[in-house]
N, CA, C and O atoms as a MOPAC input file, in Angstrom:
PM7 MOZYME 1SCF
protein

 N     -7.54400 1   -15.51400 1    31.89500 1
 C     -7.92300 1   -15.95100 1    30.57100 1
 C     -7.59000 1   -14.88100 1    29.53200 1
 O     -7.15700 1   -15.21400 1    28.42900 1
 N     -7.78300 1   -13.61100 1    29.86000 1
 C     -7.53900 1   -12.54000 1    28.89400 1
 C     -6.05100 1   -12.35100 1    28.61400 1
 O     -5.68300 1   -11.91900 1    27.52100 1
 N     -5.19500 1   -12.66400 1    29.57400 1
 C     -3.75400 1   -12.55200 1    29.36400 1
 C     -3.29700 1   -13.59800 1    28.34800 1
 O     -2.47500 1   -13.30500 1    27.48000 1
 N     -3.82400 1   -14.80300 1    28.45400 1
 C     -3.48000 1   -15.86300 1    27.50100 1
 C     -3.94300 1   -15.47400 1    26.10500 1
 O     -3.20900 1   -15.64800 1    25.13200 1
 N     -5.14800 1   -14.95500 1    26.00600 1
 C     -5.67700 1   -14.51500 1    24.71400 1
 C     -4.79600 1   -13.41900 1    24.12100 1
 O     -4.51100 1   -13.43400 1    22.92300 1
 N     -4.36700 1   -12.48200 1    24.93900 1
 C     -3.51700 1   -11.38300 1    24.47900 1
 C     -2.17800 1   -11.90500 1    23.96900 1
 O     -1.69700 1   -11.45500 1    22.93000 1
 N     -1.56700 1   -12.85300 1    24.69000 1
 C     -0.28900 1   -13.42100 1    24.26700 1
 C     -0.44600 1   -14.15800 1    22.94100 1
 O      0.37100 1   -13.98300 1    22.03700 1
 N     -1.48300 1   -14.97700 1    22.81700 1
 C     -1.72700 1   -15.70900 1    21.56300 1
 C     -1.97000 1   -14.73400 1    20.42100 1
 O     -1.45300 1   -14.92500 1    19.32000 1
 N     -2.74500 1   -13.70200 1    20.67100 1
 C     -3.03500 1   -12.68800 1    19.65400 1
 C     -1.75700 1   -11.97900 1    19.20100 1
 O     -1.55100 1   -11.77000 1    18.00500 1
 N     -0.90400 1   -11.61000 1    20.15200 1
 C      0.34300 1   -10.93400 1    19.80300 1
 C      1.28200 1   -11.85000 1    19.03000 1
 O      1.92800 1   -11.41100 1    18.07900 1
 N      1.36400 1   -13.10500 1    19.42300 1
 C      2.22100 1   -14.05800 1    18.70700 1
 C      1.71300 1   -14.28800 1    17.28600 1
 O      2.50000 1   -14.36800 1    16.34300 1
 N      0.39800 1   -14.39300 1    17.14200 1
 C     -0.17800 1   -14.58800 1    15.81200 1
 C      0.07200 1   -13.37100 1    14.93400 1
 O      0.45000 1   -13.52600 1    13.77300 1
 N     -0.12800 1   -12.16100 1    15.45900 1
 C      0.13000 1   -10.93600 1    14.70400 1
 C      1.59900 1   -10.82500 1    14.33300 1
 O      1.92400 1   -10.40600 1    13.22300 1
 N      2.50600 1   -11.20100 1    15.26100 1
 C      3.93800 1   -11.15100 1    14.99000 1
 C      4.30500 1   -12.13900 1    13.88000 1
 O      5.11900 1   -11.82500 1    13.01100 1
 N      3.70500 1   -13.32900 1    13.90800 1
 C      3.96000 1   -14.31900 1    12.86700 1
 C      3.46800 1   -13.79800 1    11.51800 1
 O      4.16300 1   -13.93000 1    10.51000 1
 N      2.27100 1   -13.20700 1    11.49700 1
 C      1.72800 1   -12.65100 1    10.25500 1
 C      2.62700 1   -11.53200 1     9.74100 1
 O      2.88500 1   -11.44800 1     8.54100 1
 N      3.10800 1   -10.66800 1    10.64500 1
 C      3.96300 1    -9.55600 1    10.24400 1
 C      5.27800 1   -10.08500 1     9.67700 1
 O      5.76500 1    -9.57700 1     8.66800 1
 N      5.85400 1   -11.10000 1    10.31800 1
 C      7.09200 1   -11.68400 1     9.81200 1
 C      6.88200 1   -12.29800 1     8.43200 1
 O      7.74400 1   -12.16900 1     7.56300 1
 N      5.74800 1   -12.96400 1     8.22100 1
 C      5.45200 1   -13.53200 1     6.91000 1
 C      5.28600 1   -12.42700 1     5.87500 1
 O      5.73200 1   -12.57000 1     4.73600 1
 N      4.65300 1   -11.33800 1     6.26000 1
 C      4.45800 1   -10.20700 1     5.36200 1
 C      5.80500 1    -9.57600 1     4.99300 1
 O      6.03500 1    -9.23400 1     3.83300 1
 N      6.68000 1    -9.42600 1     5.96600 1
 C      8.01000 1    -8.86300 1     5.70700 1
 C      8.78300 1    -9.77300 1     4.77000 1
 O      9.42200 1    -9.29000 1     3.83600 1
 N      8.74000 1   -11.08000 1     4.99800 1
 C      9.45500 1   -12.01300 1     4.12200 1
 C      8.87900 1   -12.00200 1     2.71200 1
 O      9.62800 1   -12.09700 1     1.74000 1
 N      7.56700 1   -11.88800 1     2.58700 1
 C      6.93300 1   -11.88900 1     1.27100 1
 C      7.29200 1   -10.63700 1     0.48200 1
 O      7.56300 1   -10.71100 1    -0.71600 1
 N      7.29500 1    -9.50000 1     1.14400 1
 C      7.53900 1    -8.23500 1     0.44900 1
 C      9.02600 1    -7.92500 1     0.33200 1
 O      9.49600 1    -7.54900 1    -0.74200 1
 N      9.76600 1    -8.07600 1     1.41800 1
 C     11.17300 1    -7.65100 1     1.45600 1
 C     12.14900 1    -8.77700 1     1.16600 1
 O     13.28900 1    -8.52400 1     0.77800 1
 N     11.72100 1   -10.00500 1     1.34800 1
 C     12.62400 1   -11.13400 1     1.19000 1
 C     13.11400 1   -11.61400 1     2.55100 1
 O     12.72800 1   -11.07500 1     3.58900 1
 N     13.96100 1   -12.62500 1     2.53200 1
 C     14.48300 1   -13.22600 1     3.75400 1
 C     15.84200 1   -12.60200 1     4.07100 1
 O     16.63900 1   -12.33600 1     3.17200 1
 N     16.09200 1   -12.37300 1     5.35200 1
 C     17.36700 1   -11.80100 1     5.77900 1
 C     17.75200 1   -12.35000 1     7.14100 1
 O     16.90100 1   -12.79300 1     7.91300 1
 N     19.03400 1   -12.31500 1     7.42000 1
 C     19.53600 1   -12.74000 1     8.72300 1
 C     19.47900 1   -11.61500 1     9.75100 1
 O     19.72000 1   -11.84400 1    10.93700 1
 N     19.16600 1   -10.41700 1     9.30800 1
 C     19.11200 1    -9.25500 1    10.20200 1
 C     17.93100 1    -9.41300 1    11.15600 1
 O     16.83500 1    -9.78600 1    10.73800 1
 N     18.15300 1    -9.13200 1    12.41700 1
 C     17.08200 1    -9.11000 1    13.41000 1
 C     16.83700 1    -7.64300 1    13.75700 1
 O     17.57700 1    -7.05600 1    14.54600 1
 N     15.80100 1    -7.05800 1    13.16800 1
 C     15.58300 1    -5.62200 1    13.35800 1
 C     15.03500 1    -5.28100 1    14.74000 1
 O     14.25900 1    -6.03900 1    15.32200 1
 N     15.44600 1    -4.14100 1    15.24600 1
 C     14.91600 1    -3.60300 1    16.49400 1
 C     14.04300 1    -2.40700 1    16.10900 1
 O     14.49200 1    -1.26200 1    16.13200 1
 N     12.78100 1    -2.69700 1    15.75200 1
 C     11.88400 1    -1.65600 1    15.25000 1
 C     11.62200 1    -0.57200 1    16.28900 1
 O     11.41000 1     0.58900 1    15.93800 1
 N     11.63500 1    -0.94000 1    17.53700 1
 C     11.39400 1     0.04500 1    18.59500 1
 C     12.52300 1     1.07400 1    18.64800 1
 O     12.26300 1     2.26900 1    18.79000 1
 N     13.76400 1     0.62500 1    18.53600 1
 C     14.91100 1     1.54800 1    18.55300 1
 C     14.89600 1     2.45300 1    17.32700 1
 O     15.20000 1     3.64100 1    17.42600 1
 N     14.54500 1     1.89400 1    16.17600 1
 C     14.48400 1     2.70200 1    14.94800 1
 C     13.38700 1     3.74400 1    15.06700 1
 O     13.58900 1     4.90800 1    14.72000 1
 N     12.21400 1     3.32300 1    15.56100 1
 C     11.07800 1     4.23700 1    15.68300 1
 C     11.29700 1     5.32200 1    16.71300 1
 O     10.74000 1     6.41100 1    16.58100 1
 N     12.09900 1     5.05500 1    17.74400 1
 C     12.34300 1     6.04700 1    18.78800 1
 C     13.46600 1     7.01200 1    18.44100 1
 O     13.70000 1     7.96800 1    19.18000 1
 N     14.16400 1     6.78700 1    17.33800 1
 C     15.27200 1     7.64100 1    16.94400 1
 C     14.90200 1     8.41800 1    15.67600 1
 O     14.97200 1     7.86600 1    14.57800 1
 N     14.51000 1     9.69100 1    15.81000 1
 C     14.10300 1    10.46300 1    14.62700 1
 C     15.25200 1    10.73300 1    13.66400 1
 O     15.01500 1    11.09800 1    12.51300 1
 N     16.49000 1    10.56100 1    14.11200 1
 C     17.64900 1    10.81000 1    13.25700 1
 C     18.20800 1     9.53500 1    12.63100 1
 O     19.29500 1     9.55200 1    12.05300 1
 N     17.47300 1     8.43400 1    12.74200 1
 C     17.96800 1     7.16300 1    12.20100 1
 C     18.05700 1     7.25800 1    10.67100 1
 O     17.11800 1     7.70600 1    10.01400 1
 N     19.17800 1     6.83800 1    10.12700 1
 C     19.40200 1     6.88400 1     8.67900 1
 C     19.55500 1     5.45800 1     8.16900 1
 O     20.40900 1     4.71000 1     8.64500 1
 N     18.73100 1     5.08700 1     7.20700 1
 C     18.84300 1     3.77300 1     6.58500 1
 C     19.91800 1     3.84400 1     5.51200 1
 O     19.86100 1     4.69300 1     4.62300 1
 N     20.88400 1     2.96300 1     5.59500 1
 C     21.95600 1     2.92400 1     4.60300 1
 C     21.52300 1     2.06800 1     3.42700 1
 O     21.01200 1     0.96600 1     3.62500 1
 N     21.71800 1     2.55600 1     2.20100 1
 C     21.33600 1     1.75200 1     1.03100 1
 C     22.18500 1     0.49400 1     0.92000 1
 O     23.38000 1     0.50200 1     1.21300 1
 N     21.55200 1    -0.57200 1     0.49600 1
 C     22.23700 1    -1.84700 1     0.29600 1
 C     22.33100 1    -2.09000 1    -1.21100 1
 O     21.30200 1    -2.24000 1    -1.87000 1
 N     23.53500 1    -2.13200 1    -1.76700 1
 C     23.67300 1    -2.30900 1    -3.21900 1
 C     23.16800 1    -3.67200 1    -3.70200 1
 O     22.88400 1    -3.83400 1    -4.88900 1
 N     23.05100 1    -4.65000 1    -2.80500 1
 C     22.56100 1    -5.98000 1    -3.17800 1
 C     21.04200 1    -6.10400 1    -3.06400 1
 O     20.47800 1    -7.14600 1    -3.39700 1
 N     20.37800 1    -5.04400 1    -2.59400 1
 C     18.93300 1    -5.06500 1    -2.40700 1
 C     18.26500 1    -4.36300 1    -3.58600 1
 O     18.62900 1    -3.23800 1    -3.93100 1
 N     17.30100 1    -5.01900 1    -4.19400 1
 C     16.55300 1    -4.41200 1    -5.29100 1
 C     15.55400 1    -3.42300 1    -4.71500 1
 O     14.75900 1    -3.76600 1    -3.84100 1
 N     15.60100 1    -2.18600 1    -5.21500 1
 C     14.71600 1    -1.14100 1    -4.69700 1
 C     13.25700 1    -1.56800 1    -4.84600 1
 O     12.85800 1    -2.11500 1    -5.87400 1
 N     12.48200 1    -1.31300 1    -3.81400 1
 C     11.05900 1    -1.64600 1    -3.81900 1
 C     10.24600 1    -0.39400 1    -3.56600 1
 O     10.70300 1     0.53200 1    -2.89600 1
 N      9.04600 1    -0.36900 1    -4.10200 1
 C      8.10600 1     0.73000 1    -3.90500 1
 C      7.01700 1     0.23300 1    -2.96700 1
 O      6.40100 1    -0.80500 1    -3.21100 1
 N      6.78400 1     0.98200 1    -1.88900 1
 C      5.76100 1     0.61700 1    -0.91100 1
 C      4.71300 1     1.71500 1    -0.83500 1
 O      5.00500 1     2.88300 1    -1.09400 1
 N      3.48000 1     1.33100 1    -0.47500 1
 C      2.35700 1     2.25800 1    -0.39300 1
 C      1.70000 1     2.13000 1     0.97400 1
 O      1.66900 1     1.05100 1     1.56500 1
 N      1.17200 1     3.25600 1     1.47100 1
 C      0.40100 1     3.19700 1     2.71300 1
 C     -1.07900 1     3.31000 1     2.37700 1
 O     -1.44600 1     3.35800 1     1.20200 1
 N     -1.93400 1     3.35500 1     3.39700 1
 C     -3.38200 1     3.38000 1     3.17600 1
 C     -3.85200 1     4.66500 1     2.51500 1
 O     -4.93200 1     4.68900 1     1.92400 1
 N     -3.06900 1     5.73400 1     2.59900 1
 C     -3.43000 1     7.00400 1     1.97100 1
 C     -2.79600 1     7.15400 1     0.59400 1
 O     -2.79600 1     8.24800 1     0.02800 1
 N     -2.25600 1     6.06600 1     0.05000 1
 C     -1.59800 1     6.01900 1    -1.26200 1
 C     -0.32900 1     6.85600 1    -1.32400 1
 O      0.08000 1     7.28000 1    -2.40500 1
 N      0.29800 1     7.09800 1    -0.17400 1
 C      1.62700 1     7.70900 1    -0.18400 1
 C      2.62000 1     6.65400 1    -0.65900 1
 O      2.40200 1     5.45700 1    -0.47500 1
 N      3.70300 1     7.10200 1    -1.26700 1
 C      4.67800 1     6.19000 1    -1.85300 1
 C      6.04000 1     6.40900 1    -1.20900 1
 O      6.43000 1     7.54100 1    -0.92500 1
 N      6.76500 1     5.30300 1    -0.98000 1
 C      8.14100 1     5.38200 1    -0.49800 1
 C      8.96500 1     4.34000 1    -1.25300 1
 O      8.51800 1     3.21200 1    -1.46300 1
 N     10.16000 1     4.72900 1    -1.65300 1
 C     11.11400 1     3.80500 1    -2.27000 1
 C     12.10400 1     3.38000 1    -1.20400 1
 O     12.74000 1     4.22300 1    -0.57100 1
 N     12.23800 1     2.07400 1    -1.00200 1
 C     13.16400 1     1.56800 1     0.01000 1
 C     14.36500 1     0.93800 1    -0.67600 1
 O     14.23200 1     0.29400 1    -1.71600 1
 N     15.54300 1     1.13100 1    -0.08200 1
 C     16.79400 1     0.70400 1    -0.69800 1
 C     17.58700 1    -0.28900 1     0.14100 1
 O     18.74500 1    -0.56900 1    -0.16700 1
 N     16.98000 1    -0.82500 1     1.19400 1
 C     17.64600 1    -1.84800 1     1.99700 1
 C     16.58900 1    -2.73100 1     2.64100 1
 O     15.43000 1    -2.34200 1     2.78500 1
 N     17.02000 1    -3.93100 1     3.02700 1
 C     16.07500 1    -4.85200 1     3.64600 1
 C     15.56000 1    -4.28300 1     4.96400 1
 O     14.36900 1    -4.39100 1     5.25700 1
 N     16.43100 1    -3.68500 1     5.75200 1
 C     16.03000 1    -3.13200 1     7.04500 1
 C     15.00000 1    -2.02200 1     6.87900 1
 O     14.02200 1    -1.95800 1     7.62300 1
 N     15.22400 1    -1.15200 1     5.90300 1
 C     14.27200 1    -0.06500 1     5.64400 1
 C     12.93600 1    -0.64100 1     5.18600 1
 O     11.87800 1    -0.19400 1     5.62800 1
 N     12.98500 1    -1.62800 1     4.30600 1
 C     11.77100 1    -2.27000 1     3.81800 1
 C     11.00700 1    -2.91600 1     4.97500 1
 O      9.79800 1    -2.72500 1     5.10800 1
 N     11.70800 1    -3.67400 1     5.80300 1
 C     11.08100 1    -4.35000 1     6.93700 1
 C     10.47700 1    -3.34500 1     7.90700 1
 O      9.40500 1    -3.58600 1     8.46100 1
 N     11.14900 1    -2.23000 1     8.11600 1
 C     10.63900 1    -1.20200 1     9.02000 1
 C      9.32100 1    -0.62100 1     8.49700 1
 O      8.37300 1    -0.44600 1     9.26300 1
 N      9.26300 1    -0.32400 1     7.20100 1
 C      8.03400 1     0.23200 1     6.63400 1
 C      6.90900 1    -0.79900 1     6.61200 1
 O      5.76500 1    -0.46800 1     6.92500 1
 N      7.21600 1    -2.04100 1     6.24900 1
 C      6.19200 1    -3.09000 1     6.24100 1
 C      5.67500 1    -3.31900 1     7.65500 1
 O      4.47800 1    -3.53100 1     7.84600 1
 N      6.55000 1    -3.27800 1     8.63800 1
 C      6.14200 1    -3.39600 1    10.03000 1
 C      5.20400 1    -2.25400 1    10.42800 1
 O      4.35900 1    -2.41500 1    11.30800 1
 N      5.35800 1    -1.11400 1     9.77900 1
 C      4.48800 1     0.03700 1    10.04700 1
 C      3.19700 1     0.03400 1     9.25000 1
 O      2.40900 1     0.97500 1     9.34600 1
 N      2.96700 1    -1.01600 1     8.45900 1
 C      1.69700 1    -1.12800 1     7.75600 1
 C      1.75600 1    -0.83300 1     6.25900 1
 O      0.72600 1    -0.87900 1     5.58700 1
 N      2.92600 1    -0.53400 1     5.73100 1
 C      3.05700 1    -0.26000 1     4.30000 1
 C      3.03500 1    -1.58100 1     3.53300 1
 O      3.47800 1    -2.61100 1     4.04300 1
 N      2.51600 1    -1.54400 1     2.30200 1
 C      2.42100 1    -2.74000 1     1.46800 1
 C      3.04100 1    -2.47900 1     0.10300 1
 O      3.33100 1    -1.33700 1    -0.25200 1
 N      3.24000 1    -3.54600 1    -0.65200 1
 C      3.82600 1    -3.39600 1    -1.98600 1
 C      2.76200 1    -3.22600 1    -3.06600 1
 O      3.09400 1    -3.17300 1    -4.25000 1
 N      1.49500 1    -3.13800 1    -2.68200 1
 C      0.41000 1    -2.88500 1    -3.62400 1
 C     -0.47300 1    -1.78200 1    -3.07500 1
 O     -0.61200 1    -1.61800 1    -1.86300 1
 N     -1.06300 1    -1.03200 1    -3.98400 1
 C     -2.00100 1    -0.00300 1    -3.56200 1
 C     -3.34800 1    -0.65700 1    -3.32500 1
 O     -3.84600 1    -1.39900 1    -4.17200 1
 N     -3.92300 1    -0.38500 1    -2.19200 1
 C     -5.23100 1    -0.94000 1    -1.89100 1
 C     -6.22500 1     0.19000 1    -1.70700 1
 O     -5.91200 1     1.22700 1    -1.12300 1
 N     -7.40200 1    -0.02500 1    -2.20500 1
 C     -8.45500 1     0.95800 1    -2.01200 1
 C     -8.31300 1     2.21400 1    -2.84900 1
 O     -8.99900 1     3.20300 1    -2.59300 1
 N     -7.44200 1     2.19500 1    -3.84100 1
 C     -7.26900 1     3.38300 1    -4.67300 1
 C     -8.28100 1     3.34900 1    -5.80200 1
 O     -8.30800 1     2.41200 1    -6.59900 1
 N     -9.11700 1     4.38500 1    -5.86400 1
 C    -10.11200 1     4.49500 1    -6.92700 1
 C     -9.97600 1     5.87100 1    -7.54100 1
 O     -9.95000 1     6.87800 1    -6.83300 1
 N     -9.89000 1     5.91100 1    -8.85300 1
 C     -9.78300 1     7.18300 1    -9.55300 1
 C    -11.20400 1     7.65200 1    -9.89100 1
 O    -11.70000 1     7.39300 1   -10.98700 1
 N    -11.85200 1     8.34100 1    -8.95000 1
 C    -13.23100 1     8.75900 1    -9.11800 1
 C    -13.39700 1     9.75200 1   -10.26600 1
 O    -14.41100 1     9.73000 1   -10.96500 1
 N    -12.42200 1    10.60900 1   -10.46000 1
 C    -12.52900 1    11.59600 1   -11.53000 1
 C    -12.62500 1    10.92300 1   -12.89200 1
 O    -13.37800 1    11.36800 1   -13.75800 1
 N    -11.86800 1     9.85600 1   -13.07900 1
 C    -11.89200 1     9.12400 1   -14.34600 1
 C    -13.27900 1     8.52900 1   -14.58100 1
 O    -13.83000 1     8.65600 1   -15.67500 1
 N    -13.84800 1     7.87700 1   -13.55900 1
 C    -15.16300 1     7.26600 1   -13.70100 1
 C    -16.25300 1     8.31800 1   -13.89200 1
 O    -17.18400 1     8.09900 1   -14.66700 1
 N    -16.16000 1     9.43200 1   -13.21300 1
 C    -17.11800 1    10.51600 1   -13.38200 1
 C    -17.05900 1    11.06100 1   -14.80700 1
 O    -18.09800 1    11.30400 1   -15.42300 1
 N    -15.85200 1    11.25400 1   -15.33100 1
 C    -15.69000 1    11.74400 1   -16.70000 1
 C    -16.30500 1    10.77600 1   -17.70400 1
 O    -17.01100 1    11.19900 1   -18.61900 1
 N    -16.04500 1     9.49300 1   -17.54200 1
 C    -16.59100 1     8.49200 1   -18.46800 1
 C    -18.11700 1     8.47700 1   -18.41300 1
 O    -18.77500 1     8.41100 1   -19.45200 1
 N    -18.68100 1     8.53700 1   -17.21200 1
 C    -20.14000 1     8.55400 1   -17.07400 1
 C    -20.74300 1     9.78300 1   -17.73000 1
 O    -21.73700 1     9.68100 1   -18.45000 1
 N    -20.14800 1    10.94900 1   -17.48500 1
 C    -20.65500 1    12.17800 1   -18.09800 1
 C    -20.52900 1    12.13300 1   -19.61700 1
 O    -21.41300 1    12.61800 1   -20.32400 1
 N    -19.46200 1    11.56900 1   -20.11800 1
 C    -19.26600 1    11.43600 1   -21.55800 1
 C    -20.32400 1    10.52800 1   -22.17200 1
 O    -20.86500 1    10.83800 1   -23.23400 1
 N    -20.62200 1     9.42000 1   -21.52100 1
 C    -21.64300 1     8.49400 1   -22.01800 1
 C    -23.02100 1     9.14200 1   -22.00100 1
 O    -23.76300 1     9.05100 1   -22.97900 1
 N    -23.36800 1     9.79900 1   -20.88700 1
 C    -24.67600 1    10.45600 1   -20.77800 1
 C    -24.80600 1    11.55500 1   -21.83100 1
 O    -25.85500 1    11.68600 1   -22.46100 1
 N    -23.75700 1    12.34000 1   -22.02500 1
 C    -23.79000 1    13.40800 1   -23.02000 1
 C    -23.94400 1    12.84700 1   -24.43100 1
 O    -24.71400 1    13.38400 1   -25.22700 1
 N    -23.23200 1    11.78900 1   -24.74400 1
 C    -23.30200 1    11.17500 1   -26.07200 1
 C    -24.69600 1    10.61300 1   -26.33500 1
 O    -25.24300 1    10.80400 1   -27.42100 1
 N    -25.27100 1     9.92900 1   -25.36400 1
 C    -26.62500 1     9.37800 1   -25.51500 1
 C    -27.63400 1    10.50500 1   -25.67800 1
 O    -28.55300 1    10.39700 1   -26.49000 1
 N    -27.47700 1    11.58000 1   -24.92400 1
 C    -28.39800 1    12.72300 1   -25.03000 1
 C    -28.32200 1    13.34000 1   -26.42200 1
 O    -29.35600 1    13.64300 1   -27.01700 1
 N    -27.14500 1    13.52600 1   -26.93700 1
 C    -26.97900 1    14.11800 1   -28.27600 1
 C    -27.59400 1    13.20500 1   -29.34000 1
 O    -28.24500 1    13.68700 1   -30.26700 1
 N    -27.39300 1    11.90300 1   -29.21200 1
 C    -27.97300 1    10.96000 1   -30.17800 1
 C    -29.49500 1    11.02500 1   -30.13700 1
 O    -30.12400 1    11.05400 1   -31.19400 1
 N    -30.10800 1    11.04900 1   -28.95600 1
 C    -31.56700 1    11.13500 1   -28.85200 1
 C    -32.09500 1    12.45200 1   -29.41800 1
 O    -33.13200 1    12.47100 1   -30.08100 1
 N    -31.39900 1    13.53500 1   -29.16200 1
 C    -31.83900 1    14.83700 1   -29.69500 1
 C    -31.79000 1    14.81500 1   -31.22400 1
 O    -32.71700 1    15.30400 1   -31.86900 1
 N    -30.74900 1    14.27100 1   -31.80500 1
 C    -30.61400 1    14.19000 1   -33.26900 1
 C    -31.69200 1    13.27600 1   -33.85600 1
 O    -32.26700 1    13.58600 1   -34.89900 1
 N    -31.96500 1    12.15800 1   -33.19300 1
 C    -32.99700 1    11.24600 1   -33.68300 1
 C    -34.37600 1    11.87400 1   -33.62400 1
 O    -35.18900 1    11.62700 1   -34.51500 1
 N    -34.66600 1    12.66300 1   -32.63000 1
 C    -35.97400 1    13.34000 1   -32.51400 1
 C    -36.12100 1    14.36600 1   -33.61400 1
 O    -37.21600 1    14.54000 1   -34.14800 1
 N    -35.03000 1    15.06000 1   -33.97400 1
 C    -35.10100 1    16.04400 1   -35.05500 1
 C    -35.31100 1    15.36400 1   -36.41500 1
 O    -35.99900 1    15.91100 1   -37.27700 1
 N    -34.73700 1    14.20500 1   -36.60900 1
 C    -34.88600 1    13.46700 1   -37.87600 1
 C    -36.30700 1    12.98200 1   -38.05200 1
 O    -36.81600 1    12.99400 1   -39.17200 1
 N    -36.97600 1    12.55000 1   -36.97300 1
 C    -38.34400 1    12.03800 1   -37.02200 1
 C    -39.34900 1    13.14000 1   -37.33500 1
 O    -40.40800 1    12.83900 1   -37.88600 1
 N    -39.07700 1    14.37800 1   -37.01700 1
 C    -40.01100 1    15.47800 1   -37.23700 1
 C    -39.99500 1    15.83400 1   -38.64300 1
 O    -40.71300 1    16.74400 1   -39.05700 1

């Protein structure tokens, strides 16, 4: 029973990955061999002049510019997306909060001095 579940799970994940690659990179006739690319540290992706450069992001907000469908598909297969997810600029929100608190404090101090 667990072997059947594993096969169905792998087929479903593969279908989802293929849909994700088509959505982000577009449709292509190329059948990529991701295992061969991943096992070759010297693999060089050749730029495709007919491919519009895309920007991809990983979970740590690293950025990569891809210049071919194969390169795009390889990165998407590795979990990269065309949108940043989970990115929060905490410093910006902290600054705004401190600015608001400081402004309210100054206003209250000035109002207390006027009442005296």
